[in-house]
mmCIF file as Biopython writes it, N, C-alpha, C and O atoms, coordinates in Angstrom:
data_model
#
loop_
_atom_site.group_PDB
_atom_site.id
_atom_site.type_symbol
_atom_site.label_atom_id
_atom_site.label_alt_id
_atom_site.label_comp_id
_atom_site.label_asym_id
_atom_site.label_entity_id
_atom_site.label_seq_id
_atom_site.pdbx_PDB_ins_code
_atom_site.Cartn_x
_atom_site.Cartn_y
_atom_site.Cartn_z
_atom_site.occupancy
_atom_site.B_iso_or_equiv
_atom_site.auth_seq_id
_atom_site.auth_asym_id
_atom_site.pdbx_PDB_model_num
ATOM 1   N N  . MET A ? 1  ? 7.063   4.560   -7.259  1.0 0.0 1  A 1 
ATOM 2   C CA . MET A ? 1  ? 6.420   4.766   -5.988  1.0 0.0 1  A 1 
ATOM 3   C C  . MET A ? 1  ? 6.305   3.456   -5.212  1.0 0.0 1  A 1 
ATOM 4   O O  . MET A ? 1  ? 6.863   3.314   -4.124  1.0 0.0 1  A 1 
ATOM 5   N N  . PHE A ? 2  ? 5.583   2.516   -5.780  1.0 0.0 2  A 1 
ATOM 6   C CA . PHE A ? 2  ? 5.387   1.236   -5.110  1.0 0.0 2  A 1 
ATOM 7   C C  . PHE A ? 2  ? 6.732   0.571   -4.827  1.0 0.0 2  A 1 
ATOM 8   O O  . PHE A ? 2  ? 6.981   0.109   -3.714  1.0 0.0 2  A 1 
ATOM 9   N N  . ALA A ? 3  ? 7.580   0.526   -5.824  1.0 0.0 3  A 1 
ATOM 10  C CA . ALA A ? 3  ? 8.878   -0.145  -5.662  1.0 0.0 3  A 1 
ATOM 11  C C  . ALA A ? 3  ? 9.708   0.511   -4.565  1.0 0.0 3  A 1 
ATOM 12  O O  . ALA A ? 3  ? 10.394  -0.172  -3.804  1.0 0.0 3  A 1 
ATOM 13  N N  . GLN A ? 4  ? 9.644   1.834   -4.487  1.0 0.0 4  A 1 
ATOM 14  C CA . GLN A ? 4  ? 10.400  2.562   -3.467  1.0 0.0 4  A 1 
ATOM 15  C C  . GLN A ? 4  ? 9.936   2.158   -2.063  1.0 0.0 4  A 1 
ATOM 16  O O  . GLN A ? 4  ? 10.755  1.839   -1.201  1.0 0.0 4  A 1 
ATOM 17  N N  . ASP A ? 5  ? 8.630   2.173   -1.842  1.0 0.0 5  A 1 
ATOM 18  C CA . ASP A ? 5  ? 8.116   1.782   -0.530  1.0 0.0 5  A 1 
ATOM 19  C C  . ASP A ? 5  ? 8.300   0.289   -0.280  1.0 0.0 5  A 1 
ATOM 20  O O  . ASP A ? 5  ? 8.639   -0.117  0.832   1.0 0.0 5  A 1 
ATOM 21  N N  . PHE A ? 6  ? 8.082   -0.521  -1.296  1.0 0.0 6  A 1 
ATOM 22  C CA . PHE A ? 6  ? 8.178   -1.974  -1.149  1.0 0.0 6  A 1 
ATOM 23  C C  . PHE A ? 6  ? 9.575   -2.397  -0.725  1.0 0.0 6  A 1 
ATOM 24  O O  . PHE A ? 6  ? 9.722   -3.278  0.122   1.0 0.0 6  A 1 
ATOM 25  N N  . LYS A ? 7  ? 10.602  -1.783  -1.299  1.0 0.0 7  A 1 
ATOM 26  C CA . LYS A ? 7  ? 11.974  -2.187  -0.962  1.0 0.0 7  A 1 
ATOM 27  C C  . LYS A ? 7  ? 12.343  -1.845  0.483   1.0 0.0 7  A 1 
ATOM 28  O O  . LYS A ? 7  ? 13.291  -2.404  1.034   1.0 0.0 7  A 1 
ATOM 29  N N  . ASN A ? 8  ? 11.587  -0.920  1.098   1.0 0.0 8  A 1 
ATOM 30  C CA . ASN A ? 8  ? 11.851  -0.545  2.486   1.0 0.0 8  A 1 
ATOM 31  C C  . ASN A ? 8  ? 11.150  -1.449  3.503   1.0 0.0 8  A 1 
ATOM 32  O O  . ASN A ? 8  ? 11.364  -1.309  4.707   1.0 0.0 8  A 1 
ATOM 33  N N  . LEU A ? 9  ? 10.324  -2.365  3.028   1.0 0.0 9  A 1 
ATOM 34  C CA . LEU A ? 9  ? 9.614   -3.273  3.928   1.0 0.0 9  A 1 
ATOM 35  C C  . LEU A ? 9  ? 10.516  -4.419  4.362   1.0 0.0 9  A 1 
ATOM 36  O O  . LEU A ? 9  ? 11.283  -4.966  3.570   1.0 0.0 9  A 1 
ATOM 37  N N  . SER A ? 10 ? 10.409  -4.762  5.620   1.0 0.0 10 A 1 
ATOM 38  C CA . SER A ? 10 ? 11.148  -5.929  6.103   1.0 0.0 10 A 1 
ATOM 39  C C  . SER A ? 10 ? 10.451  -7.202  5.606   1.0 0.0 10 A 1 
ATOM 40  O O  . SER A ? 10 ? 9.268   -7.167  5.266   1.0 0.0 10 A 1 
ATOM 41  N N  . PRO A ? 11 ? 11.163  -8.298  5.563   1.0 0.0 11 A 1 
ATOM 42  C CA . PRO A ? 11 ? 10.520  -9.552  5.171   1.0 0.0 11 A 1 
ATOM 43  C C  . PRO A ? 11 ? 9.313   -9.883  6.057   1.0 0.0 11 A 1 
ATOM 44  O O  . PRO A ? 11 ? 8.314   -10.409 5.565   1.0 0.0 11 A 1 
ATOM 45  N N  . ALA A ? 12 ? 9.394   -9.583  7.343   1.0 0.0 12 A 1 
ATOM 46  C CA . ALA A ? 12 ? 8.280   -9.862  8.251   1.0 0.0 12 A 1 
ATOM 47  C C  . ALA A ? 12 ? 7.055   -9.018  7.897   1.0 0.0 12 A 1 
ATOM 48  O O  . ALA A ? 12 ? 5.924   -9.500  7.954   1.0 0.0 12 A 1 
ATOM 49  N N  . THR A ? 13 ? 7.289   -7.761  7.534   1.0 0.0 13 A 1 
ATOM 50  C CA . THR A ? 13 ? 6.171   -6.883  7.147   1.0 0.0 13 A 1 
ATOM 51  C C  . THR A ? 13 ? 5.565   -7.358  5.832   1.0 0.0 13 A 1 
ATOM 52  O O  . THR A ? 13 ? 4.343   -7.355  5.678   1.0 0.0 13 A 1 
ATOM 53  N N  . LYS A ? 14 ? 6.399   -7.764  4.888   1.0 0.0 14 A 1 
ATOM 54  C CA . LYS A ? 14 ? 5.884   -8.293  3.623   1.0 0.0 14 A 1 
ATOM 55  C C  . LYS A ? 14 ? 5.004   -9.511  3.868   1.0 0.0 14 A 1 
ATOM 56  O O  . LYS A ? 14 ? 3.956   -9.663  3.240   1.0 0.0 14 A 1 
ATOM 57  N N  . ASP A ? 15 ? 5.425   -10.368 4.772   1.0 0.0 15 A 1 
ATOM 58  C CA . ASP A ? 15 ? 4.617   -11.540 5.105   1.0 0.0 15 A 1 
ATOM 59  C C  . ASP A ? 15 ? 3.315   -11.130 5.788   1.0 0.0 15 A 1 
ATOM 60  O O  . ASP A ? 15 ? 2.249   -11.663 5.477   1.0 0.0 15 A 1 
ATOM 61  N N  . GLN A ? 16 ? 3.408   -10.182 6.719   1.0 0.0 16 A 1 
ATOM 62  C CA . GLN A ? 16 ? 2.221   -9.718  7.434   1.0 0.0 16 A 1 
ATOM 63  C C  . GLN A ? 16 ? 1.184   -9.135  6.476   1.0 0.0 16 A 1 
ATOM 64  O O  . GLN A ? 16 ? -0.017  -9.344  6.649   1.0 0.0 16 A 1 
ATOM 65  N N  . LEU A ? 17 ? 1.652   -8.407  5.472   1.0 0.0 17 A 1 
ATOM 66  C CA . LEU A ? 17 ? 0.756   -7.802  4.491   1.0 0.0 17 A 1 
ATOM 67  C C  . LEU A ? 17 ? 0.429   -8.759  3.348   1.0 0.0 17 A 1 
ATOM 68  O O  . LEU A ? 17 ? -0.309  -8.411  2.426   1.0 0.0 17 A 1 
ATOM 69  N N  . LYS A ? 18 ? 0.983   -9.957  3.418   1.0 0.0 18 A 1 
ATOM 70  C CA . LYS A ? 18 ? 0.799   -10.979 2.377   1.0 0.0 18 A 1 
ATOM 71  C C  . LYS A ? 18 ? 1.284   -10.468 1.017   1.0 0.0 18 A 1 
ATOM 72  O O  . LYS A ? 18 ? 0.658   -10.698 -0.019  1.0 0.0 18 A 1 
ATOM 73  N N  . LEU A ? 19 ? 2.415   -9.771  1.059   1.0 0.0 19 A 1 
ATOM 74  C CA . LEU A ? 19 ? 3.013   -9.217  -0.157  1.0 0.0 19 A 1 
ATOM 75  C C  . LEU A ? 19 ? 4.343   -9.872  -0.499  1.0 0.0 19 A 1 
ATOM 76  O O  . LEU A ? 19 ? 5.030   -9.436  -1.423  1.0 0.0 19 A 1 
ATOM 77  N N  . SER A ? 20 ? 4.708   -10.906 0.230   1.0 0.0 20 A 1 
ATOM 78  C CA . SER A ? 20 ? 5.957   -11.588 -0.098  1.0 0.0 20 A 1 
ATOM 79  C C  . SER A ? 20 ? 5.738   -12.413 -1.360  1.0 0.0 20 A 1 
ATOM 80  O O  . SER A ? 20 ? 4.605   -12.743 -1.711  1.0 0.0 20 A 1 
ATOM 81  N N  . ASN A ? 21 ? 6.813   -12.736 -2.023  1.0 0.0 21 A 1 
ATOM 82  C CA . ASN A ? 21 ? 6.716   -13.519 -3.261  1.0 0.0 21 A 1 
ATOM 83  C C  . ASN A ? 21 ? 6.050   -14.861 -3.041  1.0 0.0 21 A 1 
ATOM 84  O O  . ASN A ? 21 ? 5.514   -15.451 -3.979  1.0 0.0 21 A 1 
ATOM 85  N N  . GLU A ? 22 ? 6.077   -15.346 -1.821  1.0 0.0 22 A 1 
ATOM 86  C CA . GLU A ? 22 ? 5.431   -16.627 -1.524  1.0 0.0 22 A 1 
ATOM 87  C C  . GLU A ? 22 ? 3.917   -16.515 -1.645  1.0 0.0 22 A 1 
ATOM 88  O O  . GLU A ? 22 ? 3.241   -17.498 -1.948  1.0 0.0 22 A 1 
ATOM 89  N N  . HIS A ? 23 ? 3.384   -15.320 -1.410  1.0 0.0 23 A 1 
ATOM 90  C CA . HIS A ? 23 ? 1.939   -15.137 -1.366  1.0 0.0 23 A 1 
ATOM 91  C C  . HIS A ? 23 ? 1.330   -14.747 -2.707  1.0 0.0 23 A 1 
ATOM 92  O O  . HIS A ? 23 ? 0.253   -15.230 -3.057  1.0 0.0 23 A 1 
ATOM 93  N N  . LYS A ? 24 ? 1.995   -13.890 -3.454  1.0 0.0 24 A 1 
ATOM 94  C CA . LYS A ? 24 ? 1.437   -13.465 -4.740  1.0 0.0 24 A 1 
ATOM 95  C C  . LYS A ? 24 ? 2.514   -12.780 -5.558  1.0 0.0 24 A 1 
ATOM 96  O O  . LYS A ? 24 ? 3.568   -12.421 -5.033  1.0 0.0 24 A 1 
ATOM 97  N N  . ASP A ? 25 ? 2.251   -12.601 -6.833  1.0 0.0 25 A 1 
ATOM 98  C CA . ASP A ? 25 ? 3.249   -11.915 -7.644  1.0 0.0 25 A 1 
ATOM 99  C C  . ASP A ? 25 ? 3.182   -10.414 -7.350  1.0 0.0 25 A 1 
ATOM 100 O O  . ASP A ? 25 ? 2.162   -9.903  -6.887  1.0 0.0 25 A 1 
ATOM 101 N N  . LEU A ? 26 ? 4.268   -9.733  -7.623  1.0 0.0 26 A 1 
ATOM 102 C CA . LEU A ? 26 ? 4.381   -8.328  -7.262  1.0 0.0 26 A 1 
ATOM 103 C C  . LEU A ? 26 ? 3.422   -7.427  -8.026  1.0 0.0 26 A 1 
ATOM 104 O O  . LEU A ? 26 ? 3.009   -6.388  -7.512  1.0 0.0 26 A 1 
ATOM 105 N N  . GLU A ? 27 ? 3.066   -7.809  -9.235  1.0 0.0 27 A 1 
ATOM 106 C CA . GLU A ? 27 ? 2.121   -6.997  -10.003 1.0 0.0 27 A 1 
ATOM 107 C C  . GLU A ? 27 ? 0.746   -6.997  -9.333  1.0 0.0 27 A 1 
ATOM 108 O O  . GLU A ? 27 ? 0.099   -5.954  -9.239  1.0 0.0 27 A 1 
ATOM 109 N N  . LEU A ? 28 ? 0.318   -8.125  -8.883  1.0 0.0 28 A 1 
ATOM 110 C CA . LEU A ? 28 ? -0.958  -8.217  -8.177  1.0 0.0 28 A 1 
ATOM 111 C C  . LEU A ? 28 ? -0.878  -7.483  -6.833  1.0 0.0 28 A 1 
ATOM 112 O O  . LEU A ? 28 ? -1.828  -6.807  -6.439  1.0 0.0 28 A 1 
ATOM 113 N N  . ALA A ? 29 ? 0.239   -7.612  -6.140  1.0 0.0 29 A 1 
ATOM 114 C CA . ALA A ? 29 ? 0.427   -6.911  -4.870  1.0 0.0 29 A 1 
ATOM 115 C C  . ALA A ? 29 ? 0.368   -5.404  -5.089  1.0 0.0 29 A 1 
ATOM 116 O O  . ALA A ? 29 ? -0.258  -4.685  -4.310  1.0 0.0 29 A 1 
ATOM 117 N N  . ARG A ? 30 ? 1.007   -4.933  -6.133  1.0 0.0 30 A 1 
ATOM 118 C CA . ARG A ? 30 ? 0.989   -3.492  -6.441  1.0 0.0 30 A 1 
ATOM 119 C C  . ARG A ? 30 ? -0.435  -3.013  -6.680  1.0 0.0 30 A 1 
ATOM 120 O O  . ARG A ? 30 ? -0.828  -1.960  -6.179  1.0 0.0 30 A 1 
ATOM 121 N N  . ASP A ? 31 ? -1.194  -3.764  -7.426  1.0 0.0 31 A 1 
ATOM 122 C CA . ASP A ? 31 ? -2.576  -3.376  -7.707  1.0 0.0 31 A 1 
ATOM 123 C C  . ASP A ? 31 ? -3.399  -3.304  -6.425  1.0 0.0 31 A 1 
ATOM 124 O O  . ASP A ? 31 ? -4.223  -2.405  -6.258  1.0 0.0 31 A 1 
ATOM 125 N N  . GLU A ? 32 ? -3.175  -4.238  -5.539  1.0 0.0 32 A 1 
ATOM 126 C CA . GLU A ? 32 ? -3.909  -4.262  -4.271  1.0 0.0 32 A 1 
ATOM 127 C C  . GLU A ? 32 ? -3.547  -3.048  -3.411  1.0 0.0 32 A 1 
ATOM 128 O O  . GLU A ? 32 ? -4.422  -2.410  -2.825  1.0 0.0 32 A 1 
ATOM 129 N N  . VAL A ? 33 ? -2.260  -2.741  -3.342  1.0 0.0 33 A 1 
ATOM 130 C CA . VAL A ? 33 ? -1.804  -1.575  -2.573  1.0 0.0 33 A 1 
ATOM 131 C C  . VAL A ? 33 ? -2.391  -0.303  -3.177  1.0 0.0 33 A 1 
ATOM 132 O O  . VAL A ? 33 ? -2.888  0.554   -2.446  1.0 0.0 33 A 1 
ATOM 133 N N  . PHE A ? 34 ? -2.340  -0.170  -4.495  1.0 0.0 34 A 1 
ATOM 134 C CA . PHE A ? 34 ? -2.860  1.032   -5.144  1.0 0.0 34 A 1 
ATOM 135 C C  . PHE A ? 34 ? -4.347  1.206   -4.866  1.0 0.0 34 A 1 
ATOM 136 O O  . PHE A ? 34 ? -4.793  2.315   -4.573  1.0 0.0 34 A 1 
ATOM 137 N N  . ALA A ? 35 ? -5.114  0.137   -4.953  1.0 0.0 35 A 1 
ATOM 138 C CA . ALA A ? 35 ? -6.561  0.236   -4.719  1.0 0.0 35 A 1 
ATOM 139 C C  . ALA A ? 35 ? -6.847  0.690   -3.293  1.0 0.0 35 A 1 
ATOM 140 O O  . ALA A ? 35 ? -7.684  1.564   -3.071  1.0 0.0 35 A 1 
ATOM 141 N N  . ASP A ? 36 ? -6.161  0.105   -2.344  1.0 0.0 36 A 1 
ATOM 142 C CA . ASP A ? 36 ? -6.389  0.457   -0.942  1.0 0.0 36 A 1 
ATOM 143 C C  . ASP A ? 36 ? -6.004  1.905   -0.667  1.0 0.0 36 A 1 
ATOM 144 O O  . ASP A ? 36 ? -6.743  2.633   -0.006  1.0 0.0 36 A 1 
ATOM 145 N N  . LEU A ? 37 ? -4.856  2.318   -1.170  1.0 0.0 37 A 1 
ATOM 146 C CA . LEU A ? 37 ? -4.382  3.669   -0.880  1.0 0.0 37 A 1 
ATOM 147 C C  . LEU A ? 37 ? -5.120  4.727   -1.680  1.0 0.0 37 A 1 
ATOM 148 O O  . LEU A ? 37 ? -5.219  5.872   -1.238  1.0 0.0 37 A 1 
ATOM 149 N N  . TYR A ? 38 ? -5.633  4.377   -2.832  1.0 0.0 38 A 1 
ATOM 150 C CA . TYR A ? 38 ? -6.474  5.325   -3.575  1.0 0.0 38 A 1 
ATOM 151 C C  . TYR A ? 38 ? -7.727  5.629   -2.753  1.0 0.0 38 A 1 
ATOM 152 O O  . TYR A ? 38 ? -8.153  6.781   -2.668  1.0 0.0 38 A 1 
ATOM 153 N N  . ALA A ? 39 ? -8.307  4.606   -2.159  1.0 0.0 39 A 1 
ATOM 154 C CA . ALA A ? 39 ? -9.486  4.815   -1.304  1.0 0.0 39 A 1 
ATOM 155 C C  . ALA A ? 39 ? -9.131  5.709   -0.114  1.0 0.0 39 A 1 
ATOM 156 O O  . ALA A ? 39 ? -9.896  6.606   0.238   1.0 0.0 39 A 1 
ATOM 157 N N  . HIS A ? 40 ? -7.981  5.467   0.500   1.0 0.0 40 A 1 
ATOM 158 C CA . HIS A ? 40 ? -7.542  6.327   1.606   1.0 0.0 40 A 1 
ATOM 159 C C  . HIS A ? 40 ? -7.380  7.771   1.141   1.0 0.0 40 A 1 
ATOM 160 O O  . HIS A ? 40 ? -7.754  8.699   1.857   1.0 0.0 40 A 1 
ATOM 161 N N  . SER A ? 41 ? -6.833  7.960   -0.034  1.0 0.0 41 A 1 
ATOM 162 C CA . SER A ? 41 ? -6.580  9.317   -0.531  1.0 0.0 41 A 1 
ATOM 163 C C  . SER A ? 41 ? -7.867  10.085  -0.785  1.0 0.0 41 A 1 
ATOM 164 O O  . SER A ? 41 ? -7.861  11.316  -0.812  1.0 0.0 41 A 1 
ATOM 165 N N  . LEU A ? 42 ? -8.967  9.371   -0.971  1.0 0.0 42 A 1 
ATOM 166 C CA . LEU A ? 42 ? -10.271 10.007  -1.177  1.0 0.0 42 A 1 
ATOM 167 C C  . LEU A ? 42 ? -10.985 10.280  0.145   1.0 0.0 42 A 1 
ATOM 168 O O  . LEU A ? 42 ? -12.089 10.824  0.168   1.0 0.0 42 A 1 
ATOM 169 N N  . GLY A ? 43 ? -10.339 9.894   1.238   1.0 0.0 43 A 1 
ATOM 170 C CA . GLY A ? 43 ? -10.920 10.144  2.547   1.0 0.0 43 A 1 
ATOM 171 C C  . GLY A ? 43 ? -11.682 8.971   3.120   1.0 0.0 43 A 1 
ATOM 172 O O  . GLY A ? 43 ? -12.288 9.088   4.185   1.0 0.0 43 A 1 
ATOM 173 N N  . THR A ? 44 ? -11.664 7.845   2.438   1.0 0.0 44 A 1 
ATOM 174 C CA . THR A ? 44 ? -12.327 6.652   2.955   1.0 0.0 44 A 1 
ATOM 175 C C  . THR A ? 44 ? -11.499 6.100   4.107   1.0 0.0 44 A 1 
ATOM 176 O O  . THR A ? 44 ? -10.322 5.781   3.935   1.0 0.0 44 A 1 
ATOM 177 N N  . GLU A ? 45 ? -12.098 5.991   5.254   1.0 0.0 45 A 1 
ATOM 178 C CA . GLU A ? 45 ? -11.393 5.473   6.423   1.0 0.0 45 A 1 
ATOM 179 C C  . GLU A ? 45 ? -11.756 4.012   6.639   1.0 0.0 45 A 1 
ATOM 180 O O  . GLU A ? 45 ? -12.865 3.573   6.338   1.0 0.0 45 A 1 
ATOM 181 N N  . SER A ? 46 ? -10.809 3.290   7.159   1.0 0.0 46 A 1 
ATOM 182 C CA . SER A ? 46 ? -11.030 1.877   7.448   1.0 0.0 46 A 1 
ATOM 183 C C  . SER A ? 46 ? -10.430 1.567   8.808   1.0 0.0 46 A 1 
ATOM 184 O O  . SER A ? 46 ? -9.334  2.026   9.129   1.0 0.0 46 A 1 
ATOM 185 N N  . ASN A ? 47 ? -11.134 0.802   9.588   1.0 0.0 47 A 1 
ATOM 186 C CA . ASN A ? 47 ? -10.619 0.353   10.879  1.0 0.0 47 A 1 
ATOM 187 C C  . ASN A ? 47 ? -9.909  -0.988  10.768  1.0 0.0 47 A 1 
ATOM 188 O O  . ASN A ? 47 ? -9.389  -1.510  11.754  1.0 0.0 47 A 1 
ATOM 189 N N  . HIS A ? 48 ? -9.893  -1.536  9.567   1.0 0.0 48 A 1 
ATOM 190 C CA . HIS A ? 48 ? -9.267  -2.838  9.358   1.0 0.0 48 A 1 
ATOM 191 C C  . HIS A ? 48 ? -7.751  -2.685  9.478   1.0 0.0 48 A 1 
ATOM 192 O O  . HIS A ? 48 ? -7.163  -1.801  8.855   1.0 0.0 48 A 1 
ATOM 193 N N  . ILE A ? 49 ? -7.128  -3.534  10.268  1.0 0.0 49 A 1 
ATOM 194 C CA . ILE A ? 49 ? -5.687  -3.441  10.522  1.0 0.0 49 A 1 
ATOM 195 C C  . ILE A ? 49 ? -4.875  -3.540  9.238   1.0 0.0 49 A 1 
ATOM 196 O O  . ILE A ? 49 ? -3.867  -2.850  9.089   1.0 0.0 49 A 1 
ATOM 197 N N  . TYR A ? 50 ? -5.299  -4.385  8.317   1.0 0.0 50 A 1 
ATOM 198 C CA . TYR A ? 50 ? -4.576  -4.546  7.046   1.0 0.0 50 A 1 
ATOM 199 C C  . TYR A ? 50 ? -4.535  -3.220  6.293   1.0 0.0 50 A 1 
ATOM 200 O O  . TYR A ? 50 ? -3.490  -2.821  5.779   1.0 0.0 50 A 1 
ATOM 201 N N  . SER A ? 51 ? -5.661  -2.553  6.234   1.0 0.0 51 A 1 
ATOM 202 C CA . SER A ? 51 ? -5.747  -1.277  5.531   1.0 0.0 51 A 1 
ATOM 203 C C  . SER A ? 51 ? -4.894  -0.217  6.222   1.0 0.0 51 A 1 
ATOM 204 O O  . SER A ? 51 ? -4.226  0.573   5.555   1.0 0.0 51 A 1 
ATOM 205 N N  . LYS A ? 52 ? -4.913  -0.198  7.529   1.0 0.0 52 A 1 
ATOM 206 C CA . LYS A ? 52 ? -4.095  0.757   8.287   1.0 0.0 52 A 1 
ATOM 207 C C  . LYS A ? 52 ? -2.604  0.511   8.048   1.0 0.0 52 A 1 
ATOM 208 O O  . LYS A ? 52 ? -1.823  1.454   7.921   1.0 0.0 52 A 1 
ATOM 209 N N  . LEU A ? 53 ? -2.222  -0.758  7.990   1.0 0.0 53 A 1 
ATOM 210 C CA . LEU A ? 53 ? -0.817  -1.087  7.745   1.0 0.0 53 A 1 
ATOM 211 C C  . LEU A ? 53 ? -0.391  -0.674  6.333   1.0 0.0 53 A 1 
ATOM 212 O O  . LEU A ? 53 ? 0.730   -0.206  6.135   1.0 0.0 53 A 1 
ATOM 213 N N  . MET A ? 54 ? -1.269  -0.844  5.370   1.0 0.0 54 A 1 
ATOM 214 C CA . MET A ? 54 ? -0.970  -0.401  4.001   1.0 0.0 54 A 1 
ATOM 215 C C  . MET A ? 54 ? -0.670  1.097   4.002   1.0 0.0 54 A 1 
ATOM 216 O O  . MET A ? 54 ? 0.304   1.553   3.402   1.0 0.0 54 A 1 
ATOM 217 N N  . LYS A ? 55 ? -1.521  1.841   4.681   1.0 0.0 55 A 1 
ATOM 218 C CA . LYS A ? 55 ? -1.362  3.296   4.757   1.0 0.0 55 A 1 
ATOM 219 C C  . LYS A ? 55 ? -0.036  3.654   5.430   1.0 0.0 55 A 1 
ATOM 220 O O  . LYS A ? 55 ? 0.652   4.580   4.999   1.0 0.0 55 A 1 
ATOM 221 N N  . GLN A ? 56 ? 0.314   2.936   6.464   1.0 0.0 56 A 1 
ATOM 222 C CA . GLN A ? 56 ? 1.542   3.195   7.206   1.0 0.0 56 A 1 
ATOM 223 C C  . GLN A ? 56 ? 2.800   2.854   6.407   1.0 0.0 56 A 1 
ATOM 224 O O  . GLN A ? 56 ? 3.784   3.593   6.446   1.0 0.0 56 A 1 
ATOM 225 N N  . HIS A ? 57 ? 2.767   1.745   5.690   1.0 0.0 57 A 1 
ATOM 226 C CA . HIS A ? 57 ? 3.987   1.244   5.054   1.0 0.0 57 A 1 
ATOM 227 C C  . HIS A ? 57 ? 4.174   1.679   3.602   1.0 0.0 57 A 1 
ATOM 228 O O  . HIS A ? 57 ? 5.206   1.382   3.001   1.0 0.0 57 A 1 
ATOM 229 N N  . PHE A ? 58 ? 3.202   2.371   3.034   1.0 0.0 58 A 1 
ATOM 230 C CA . PHE A ? 58 ? 3.338   2.844   1.657   1.0 0.0 58 A 1 
ATOM 231 C C  . PHE A ? 58 ? 3.075   4.354   1.577   1.0 0.0 58 A 1 
ATOM 232 O O  . PHE A ? 58 ? 2.163   4.794   0.877   1.0 0.0 58 A 1 
ATOM 233 N N  . PRO A ? 59 ? 3.886   5.148   2.302   1.0 0.0 59 A 1 
ATOM 234 C CA . PRO A ? 59 ? 3.653   6.595   2.343   1.0 0.0 59 A 1 
ATOM 235 C C  . PRO A ? 59 ? 3.858   7.299   1.008   1.0 0.0 59 A 1 
ATOM 236 O O  . PRO A ? 59 ? 3.178   8.284   0.723   1.0 0.0 59 A 1 
ATOM 237 N N  . THR A ? 60 ? 4.767   6.819   0.200   1.0 0.0 60 A 1 
ATOM 238 C CA . THR A ? 60 ? 5.018   7.456   -1.097  1.0 0.0 60 A 1 
ATOM 239 C C  . THR A ? 60 ? 3.829   7.269   -2.030  1.0 0.0 60 A 1 
ATOM 240 O O  . THR A ? 60 ? 3.444   8.195   -2.742  1.0 0.0 60 A 1 
ATOM 241 N N  . VAL A ? 61 ? 3.258   6.092   -2.028  1.0 0.0 61 A 1 
ATOM 242 C CA . VAL A ? 61 ? 2.085   5.813   -2.857  1.0 0.0 61 A 1 
ATOM 243 C C  . VAL A ? 61 ? 0.908   6.661   -2.379  1.0 0.0 61 A 1 
ATOM 244 O O  . VAL A ? 61 ? 0.198   7.253   -3.191  1.0 0.0 61 A 1 
ATOM 245 N N  . LEU A ? 62 ? 0.704   6.719   -1.074  1.0 0.0 62 A 1 
ATOM 246 C CA . LEU A ? 62 ? -0.397  7.510   -0.529  1.0 0.0 62 A 1 
ATOM 247 C C  . LEU A ? 62 ? -0.234  8.982   -0.885  1.0 0.0 62 A 1 
ATOM 248 O O  . LEU A ? 62 ? -1.199  9.631   -1.288  1.0 0.0 62 A 1 
ATOM 249 N N  . LYS A ? 63 ? 0.963   9.507   -0.743  1.0 0.0 63 A 1 
ATOM 250 C CA . LYS A ? 63 ? 1.217   10.911  -1.077  1.0 0.0 63 A 1 
ATOM 251 C C  . LYS A ? 63 ? 0.910   11.187  -2.551  1.0 0.0 63 A 1 
ATOM 252 O O  . LYS A ? 63 ? 0.316   12.215  -2.877  1.0 0.0 63 A 1 
ATOM 253 N N  . PHE A ? 64 ? 1.308   10.283  -3.436  1.0 0.0 64 A 1 
ATOM 254 C CA . PHE A ? 64 ? 1.031   10.439  -4.857  1.0 0.0 64 A 1 
ATOM 255 C C  . PHE A ? 64 ? -0.466  10.574  -5.108  1.0 0.0 64 A 1 
ATOM 256 O O  . PHE A ? 64 ? -0.902  11.483  -5.814  1.0 0.0 64 A 1 
ATOM 257 N N  . PHE A ? 65 ? -1.250  9.671   -4.531  1.0 0.0 65 A 1 
ATOM 258 C CA . PHE A ? 65 ? -2.698  9.715   -4.747  1.0 0.0 65 A 1 
ATOM 259 C C  . PHE A ? 65 ? -3.333  10.945  -4.118  1.0 0.0 65 A 1 
ATOM 260 O O  . PHE A ? 65 ? -4.259  11.522  -4.688  1.0 0.0 65 A 1 
ATOM 261 N N  . GLU A ? 66 ? -2.851  11.351  -2.958  1.0 0.0 66 A 1 
ATOM 262 C CA . GLU A ? 66 ? -3.391  12.557  -2.331  1.0 0.0 66 A 1 
ATOM 263 C C  . GLU A ? 66 ? -3.141  13.782  -3.212  1.0 0.0 66 A 1 
ATOM 264 O O  . GLU A ? 66 ? -4.028  14.616  -3.393  1.0 0.0 66 A 1 
ATOM 265 N N  . GLU A ? 67 ? -1.941  13.882  -3.750  1.0 0.0 67 A 1 
ATOM 266 C CA . GLU A ? 67 ? -1.633  15.002  -4.656  1.0 0.0 67 A 1 
ATOM 267 C C  . GLU A ? 67 ? -2.425  14.903  -5.943  1.0 0.0 67 A 1 
ATOM 268 O O  . GLU A ? 67 ? -2.890  15.921  -6.457  1.0 0.0 67 A 1 
ATOM 269 N N  . PHE A ? 68 ? -2.588  13.720  -6.468  1.0 0.0 68 A 1 
ATOM 270 C CA . PHE A ? 68 ? -3.345  13.507  -7.695  1.0 0.0 68 A 1 
ATOM 271 C C  . PHE A ? 68 ? -4.801  13.945  -7.511  1.0 0.0 68 A 1 
ATOM 272 O O  . PHE A ? 68 ? -5.384  14.558  -8.405  1.0 0.0 68 A 1 
ATOM 273 N N  . ASN A ? 69 ? -5.376  13.634  -6.371  1.0 0.0 69 A 1 
ATOM 274 C CA . ASN A ? 69 ? -6.780  13.947  -6.120  1.0 0.0 69 A 1 
ATOM 275 C C  . ASN A ? 69 ? -7.015  15.423  -5.816  1.0 0.0 69 A 1 
ATOM 276 O O  . ASN A ? 69 ? -8.157  15.883  -5.852  1.0 0.0 69 A 1 
ATOM 277 N N  . ARG A ? 70 ? -5.962  16.166  -5.520  1.0 0.0 70 A 1 
ATOM 278 C CA . ARG A ? 70 ? -6.099  17.617  -5.293  1.0 0.0 70 A 1 
ATOM 279 C C  . ARG A ? 70 ? -6.200  18.385  -6.587  1.0 0.0 70 A 1 
ATOM 280 O O  . ARG A ? 70 ? -6.633  19.538  -6.590  1.0 0.0 70 A 1 
ATOM 281 N N  . LYS A ? 71 ? -5.812  17.771  -7.685  1.0 0.0 71 A 1 
ATOM 282 C CA . LYS A ? 71 ? -5.804  18.463  -8.988  1.0 0.0 71 A 1 
ATOM 283 C C  . LYS A ? 71 ? -7.185  18.622  -9.543  1.0 0.0 71 A 1 
ATOM 284 O O  . LYS A ? 71 ? -7.355  19.180  -10.627 1.0 0.0 71 A 1 
#
């Protein structure tokens, strides 16, 4: 899931989200994305631009959590 969405990000988007290899290792980035999108999947809304961008750029991860939470 994460890898699928991550590979579709442009280098500029990775930098904007601070997910480029220059900023942190991918395992830590994955954990951060999962935490943010899990909160979104539970209905927690955020007006923070970073959180909104995570939701926009990681649709596969968000869909997984939304389906998981319906069970």
